[in-house]
N, C-alpha and C positions, 0 to 999 in steps of 0.2 A: 580697357582690358581686351582690346581687339586682338592682341597677340595670343590670347588664350583660345581663340576660336579653332574648332576642329582639333583640339588637343585632347590627350587622354587624361581623364580625371585621376586615374590610377597613377600615372607618371607624375602628375602634379603633386599628389599627396606624398608619393615616395620622395620627391625632391624636397618637399617641405620637411618631411621627417628627417632626411639626411642633413639638411641645413640646421635644423633644430638640434640634432644630435651633435653636429660639429660645434655649434655654439656652446652646447653644454660641456663638451670636452674641453674647448678652449677656456671656458669659465673655470672648470675644475683645475686645469693646468695653471691658469693665471693665479687663482687663489692659492694653490699649493706653492707656487714659486714665491708669491708675495708673503705667505706665512713663513716660508723658509728664510726669505730675506729679512723679515721682521725679527725672526729668531736671531739671525746673525747680527742685526743692528742692535738688538737688546744685549747680546753678548759683548759686542764691541763697546757699547756705552758703559756696561758694567765693568769691563776690563779697564776702560779709560778712567772710570771713577776709582777703581782699585789703584791705578797708578797714582792718581792724585793723593789718595789716602796713604799709599806707601811713601810718597815724597814727604808728606808731613810727618809720618812716623820716623823716617830716617833723619829728618831735621831735628825732631824732638829728642831722638836717641843721641844725636851728636851734641846737642846742648847739654843733655844730662851727663855725657862722658866728659865734657869740658868743665863741668862744675866742680869746684874744689870741695864742695860739701858732700858730694856723692860718696857713698861707701864703696868698698871694693866689690861687695856682692851686687850692689845696684849697678855698678859699671859693667860687671860680668853679664847681668841680665840685659842691659841696654845694648851691649856689644852683640849679644845673641840676636836681639831684635833687629839690629842694624844689618847683620849678616843675612838673616832670613828675608828682610824687606828688600835688600839689594838683589837677592836671588830672584824673588818674585817679580820685581820691577823689570829686571833684565829679561826674564822669561816672557812677561807680558809684551814688552816691546818687540821681542823676537816673533811672537805670534802675530803682532800687527804687520810686521814687514814680510815674514816668510810663511805665516800660518803655523798651526800646531795644536797641541792639546794641553790643557791645564785643569786644575780643580778650582771651581768657583762655588762658594757656599756649600762645600763638601760634595759637590756634584761634578763629574767629569764633563768638560765642554771642549769642543773643537771648533776651529774657525779656518776659513781659507785666508790667503794673504789679503791684506787690505790694500788694494791697488789704487784706491782713491787717496788723495792728499799725500802723495809720496814726498813732495817737497817739505811739507810740515813735519812728516815723520823723520825725514833725513835730518832736519834742523834739530828736532827733539833728540835724535840719536846722538848727534854731535855733543849737545849739552849733557846728555847722559854719560857719555864716555868720560868727560871731565869730572863729572860728579862721582862716577864709579871709581875713577882713578884715585880721588881723595879718600873714598871709602876704603879702598884696598890698602892705602897707606895706613889709615887708622887701624885696620885689622892687623896688618903686619907689625905695627908698633905695639899693639896690644898683646901680641904673641910673646914679645920680649919683656914688656912691662905693662901690666894691666892698668896701672895708674895713669899712663899716657902723660908723663911729665916732660917728654922731649919736645923741643921746639918744632920738630917735623910734624909730630902728631897734633900739636896745638894749631899749627898753620893749616893743616889739612882739615881739622874740625871747623876752623873759622871760615875756610873756603866753602865747606859744605853748607854751613848756615847762610853764608852770603849769597851763594848761587841758588838757594832754595826758591826765592821768588821767581827767578827766571824759569826754573824747571817747572814750577807750578803754573806759570803763565803759559808755557809751551804745552803742558798737559791739558790745561783748561781749553786751550785752543783746539786740541784734538777732540776733546769731549764735545765742544760746540759744533765742530764739523760733523761729528757722528750723529748728534741729535738732529742737525739740519738734514743729513742724509735720511735718517729714519722718518722724519716728517715728510720728506719728499717721496719716499717710498709709499707711505700711507696715502698721500695725496694721489700718487699714480694709481694705486689700487682702487681708490674711490672712483677716479675718472674711468678706469677700465670697467668697473662694475656698472657705472652709469651707462657706458657705451654698450655693454652687453645687454643691460636691461632695455635700452632703446632698441637694439637689434631684435631682442626677443619680442618686444611689443610690436615691432613692424612685422615680424614673422606671424604673430598671433592674428594681427589684422588681416594679413594676406591669407592665412589659413581660414579665417571666418569668411572672407570673400570667396575663396574657392569652395568652401562648404555650401555657402548660400547659392552661388551660381552653378555649382557642379552637382549638388545633391538635393538641397531643400527645394529650390524652384522647379527643377525637373521632376522631383518626386511628387510635388503638388500637381504638376501637369499630368503625371502618370495616374494619380488618384482620380483626377477629373476625367481622364480618358477611360479608365476602367469603369467609373460610375456611369459615363455616357453609354458605354457598350452594355452595361448591366441594365440600363433603362431602355435599351433597344434603339438608341440613337446611333447614327453613323459616326465613325471616328474621324476627327479633323486633326491632322498632324501639325505640330508647331513648326514653323518654317525656319526658326533661328535657334538651333541647339549648339552650344559651345563645345561639347565633348562628344567624341565619336561613339562612346559607349551608349549614351542616351539616344543619339541618332539611330544606332543599330536597334536599340530597344523599341523605339517608336516605329521604326520601319517594320519590325517583327509584329508589333501590335496592330499596325495597319493591315499587314498580311493576314494576321489571325482574324481581324474583324471582317475582312473580305471573305475568308473561308467560312467564318461563322455565319455570315449572311447567306452564303450559298447553302451551307448545311441546314440553316433554319428553313429556307425555302424547300429544300429536299425533305426535311423532316415534316414540314406542314403537309406536303403531298402524301408522304408515307402515313402520317396520322389519319388523313382522310380515308385512305384505303384500309388502315388498321381498324378505324372505327366501324366500318362496314363489316369487316371480318369479326370484330368483337361482338357486334350485334347478332351476327349469324351464329357464332360459336355460343354466345350466351343463351340464345334460343334453344340450341341443341342441348346445352348443359342443363337448362331448366327442365327440358323434357326428360333427360336422363335422370336428373335428381328426383323428379316426380316419380319416375318409374322405380328408382331405387327405394324411395320412401314407401311406395306402395308395396314393393317386394318385401321390404323390412317389416312393414306392418303385418303382411300376410305371414311372414316367418314368426313374428311375435305371437300372432293368433294360433299358428300351427303349434308353437311351443306350448302355449297355454292348453290347447286341446290335447297335445301329447301327454301333458301331466294329468289331464282328466282321464285320458285313455289308460294311463298307468293305474289310476284309482279304480276304474271300471274293471280292468283285468284283475287287479288285486282283490277287489271285493267279490268278484265272481269266484275266484279261487278260494277265498276265505269262507264264503257262504256255502260252497259245495261240501265242505267237510261236515259242519253241523247238520245240514240237510240230509247228507248221506247217513249220518248216525240216526236221524229221525226216521228215515225210510227203513233202516235195518230194525229199529225198535218196533215200528208199527208192524213190520212183517213178523217179527217174533211174537208180538201180541196176538196177531191173527192165528198163528200156529198154536199158541197156548189156549186160545178160545176154542179152536176146533178140537183140541185134545180134551178140554173140559166137557164140551158137548157130547163127545163120544162116550165118555165115562158116565155122563148123566143118562144117556139113552140105554146103555147096557146095565145101568144100576151098579156100576163098579166105583162110583165116586165116594171116596172116604173123606172123613174130616181132615185127615192129614194132607190128602191131595188138594182139597179146597184151600187149606191154609197155604200150601206151597204155591198154588195158583195166585192167591191174593198177594203174597210177597213178591213173586216174580213180576206180576202185573204192576205192582207199585214201583219196583225198580225201573221197569221199562218206561213207565209214565214219567218218573223223575228224569230219566235220561233224555226222553223226547222233549220234556219241558225245558230242561237246561239248554239243549242244543237249539231249540226254537227261540228261546230268549237271546241266546248268543247270536244267532242269525239276525234276529230283529235288531239287536244293538248295532251290528255291523251295517245292516241296511239303513237304519235310521241315521247313523253317522255319515254314511255315504250320501244319503239323500240330502242332508243339510249341506254338505260340502259341495256336491255336484250341482245342486240348484244355484248356490251362491257363485260358484266358479263359472257357470255358463251364462250368467246374466249380471249386468252392472246395475244392481239395485241396492240402495242403502237400507239398512235395517238395524235394529238394536240387538246386541248379543253380548254375552259375557266372553271376553277375549280368552281367558284361561280355559274355559270349558270348550270353546270352539277349537282351540289348538289341541286339546286332548282328543276331541273327535277326529281331527285330522291325523293324529298319531295312530289312532285305532284303525283308520281307513288305510294307512300305509303299513299295516302289520305284516302283509305279505313280503315287504322289503326288509323290515328290521328283525323279522323272526329268524333270519339266517345268521343273526349276530346275537351275542349275549348282551343285549341292549338294555340300558337304563335311561329313562327320560325323566328329568327332574324339572317340573313346571312351577316356577315362582312368579308367573305373570299375575298382575293384580286382578282380583275378582271384582271387576268394575264393568258396569253396563255402559257400552259405548254405542254411538250411532255412526255407522260407516258402512262401506261396501265390504262384506265379509270375503267376497271373492279375491280382493286384493291381498288380504292376510293369508288366505288359503294358498294363493299362488306363491307368495313370499316364503312361507314356511315349508310348503311342499318342495320347492326348489332347494331350500336350505337342507332339508332332511335328505333328499335324494343326492345332493352334492356331497354331504357328509359321508354317506355310505358308499358312494361311488368312488370318491377320491381319498377319504380319510382313513378307511379301515379295509381289512380283508375279511371275507366271510369266516365266521367262527370267532372273530376277535371279541374281546370284552370291551364294550363301548359305553360311553356316558355322554349325554347331551344335557347341558344346563341352559335353561331359558329364564331370564329374570327381566323385570321391567318395573316402571313406575310412571305415574302421571303427575306432573308437577308444572304449575304455571302454564297450563294449556298445551303442554308438550308431552307426547308419549315416547318414552325412552325405553329401548329394548336391547338387551345383550344376549346374543346367541353364541354359545361356546361348545365346541367338542374337543376331545383330548386325543385326537388321532395323529396322523403323520405330520400335519402342518404343511404350510405353503412356503416354498423357497422365496427368499427376499427379492430375487430377480423377477419373480413372477407376480408379486403382489401388486405393482402398479398397473398390471394389464388384466387382472382377473375380471373386471367389469366391462372390458372392451367387447363389442359384439364380435361373435365368431371366434373368440380366443378360447382354445381348449387345449389341455395337455393329454386328452384321451380321445382324439378323433378316431383312432383305429378301433376304439371300443364303442363307437357310436355317439360320442359327444358332439353336440351341435355348436357349443360355444355361446349359446344364448341364455342358458339358465340364470347365471348371475347377472347378465345384462338385463333380463326381464325384471329381476328384482330391482336393479338400479333404476330402470325407467319408471317402474311403478312408484317407488319411493320418491324419486326426485320430481317426476313430472306430474303424477296424479295425486300423491299424498303430500306434496310440498315439504319434503323431508330431506334427510341427508344420511348417507351410509358410508362406513369406512371399515377396513379390515385390518386386524393385527394378527400375527402368527409367529410361532417359533417352531422350527423343525423338530419333530419328535415330541413336542409338548402340548401344543394347543393351536386352535384356530378360533378367532372370535370376531363376530360381526356385530358392530354397534350401529344402531340407527335410531334417528329421532323422526317423529311424524307430527305435523301440525294439522293436517286435514282430517279431523274427526271431532265428534262432540261427545261430551260426557253425558250419561243418563239416557233416558228414552224408555219406551215400553218394551218389556221383555216378552 
C-alpha cells in the first residue's frame, strides 16, 4: 500500500464512498433492467403458449365443423371460436414481429418487437399465412352456408387439420427459443450479481484497510502520545505516517508539547515566587483576621453592655417615679404631724381632727408602702438580670419567672405601647447561664418594639416552649409589621440593619444567633408574613433540667 503514503484520508474515504455509490447504482440499474427483461420474457413465453393453445383450438374447431354429426348450433359456436382464435393468433404473431398491446389473463400487456429469432418467426409467419388463408375460406363459405357442404370448405378444413402439426411444431420451436432466452437472462443476472458482490467485497476490504491504516492505528498512536504527555514524558513523533492529516496532527502535538514544556518551566518558576507571596499574604491575612475577630468580639461585648445600659437607664427611670411618690408622701406626713403637734400645744385638738389625721396618715402610709414595694420589685428584677448578664455563671432558675422579670425590667420600653405579653414557657427549673437567656430575650423584645410596631400601637407578644427529649424548644411571636421575604435570609448577618439611621448596629439578632449556635449548641430560624406576624423558633441543647432553686 505504498501508493497511499502522504495521501489524504479524507480523499480516500470520499473515493471509496463514490465507488460504493456507483456500484450500488449499477446494481440497481442492472436489477431493474433484468427484472424488466424477465417480465418481457415471461410475457413472450405466455404469448407463445397462447399461440400453441390457439393452434389446437382452431384445429379442434375445424374438426368439429367437418363432422357430419355436429348440429347447426354447434357449428355456429365452433365457427365463432375459429374466428376469435384466428384473430388472437394473428394479433400475437404481430406483437412478436412488430410489438404491441394485447390482453393476457384479463390484464393489458405490451411488448417491444422480438428482434431475436427473426428467421424462425418469418418461417412461422409463412405457415400462418397458409393456415389463415384456409380459415378465411371456411369463414367465407360459412357465411353462405353454415353447414359447409361445399367441396371448397371441406378441402380447406382438411388442410387446416393437416397443417396443424407443422404449425404446432413451429410454435413450440418459438416457445423453446423464448424459454432458452429467459434462462440465459436469469443466468446473466446471477453472474452480474456475483460480480457486483465480488466488487463490493473488494471495496469493503479496501475500506477496512484504509480505516485501519488511516484511522485506528494513528488514533492509537495519538492516545499513546496524549498519555505520554499527560504523564510528563516528552513526545516522540512517529516517523512513518501515511496520511498528511495525521502528519499535521502529530506535528501540532509536538509543537504543543514543546510549548507545554516551556510553559511548565515558566509556571514552576512562577509558582515558587507565588508561594512566597502566598506565605507573606497569608501572614498578613491571619493578622487581619485576628484583628477583625478581636474587633468583632469587642463589638459583641459592647452590644451586650449596651443592652445592659438600656436596662440600667430604664430601671433608673422606672424607680424614680415610685421613689418620688414616697418622698411626696413622707413630706405630706411631716406636714400633718406638725399640724397635729400645734393643735396639741394650743389645746385645739378635737376628736374629729385626730380621726382625720389618722385617716390621712393611713392613706399616706399605704401610698408610700405601695411605691416602695413597686420600687423594690423593679430593683430586685433588675438585680437578678444585671448580675446574670454581666457574668458567665451557671445557676438554677425558673425560665418563665426569669423572662417575666426581664419583661418588668424593660417596662420603660413597652410602656409606650398598649403591650400584652403572654408567657407560656414551662415552669421548669433548669441549670444554665441566665445571662444567655437575658441577652436573647432582651434583644428580641427590643427588636420587636424597634422594628415591629409604632409607639401607641396595640401589641401582643406570645412566648411558648417545651422541654422534650433533652431539647428546649421556644417559639417567640409578635403580630407587628413583619419582615419582607427579601430581608429574611440576611437578618442574622452581622452589621445588617434596616434602621441604621435610627441607631441600629446590625448586631442584635447576630448576637442571638451566636449565643444559640455557638454557646448553647442550638439552632434558630425565622418565619414572617408582612402585616401578620414574625416568629423566631429556636432549639437549645446546652442546659440541664432540675437543680437547686
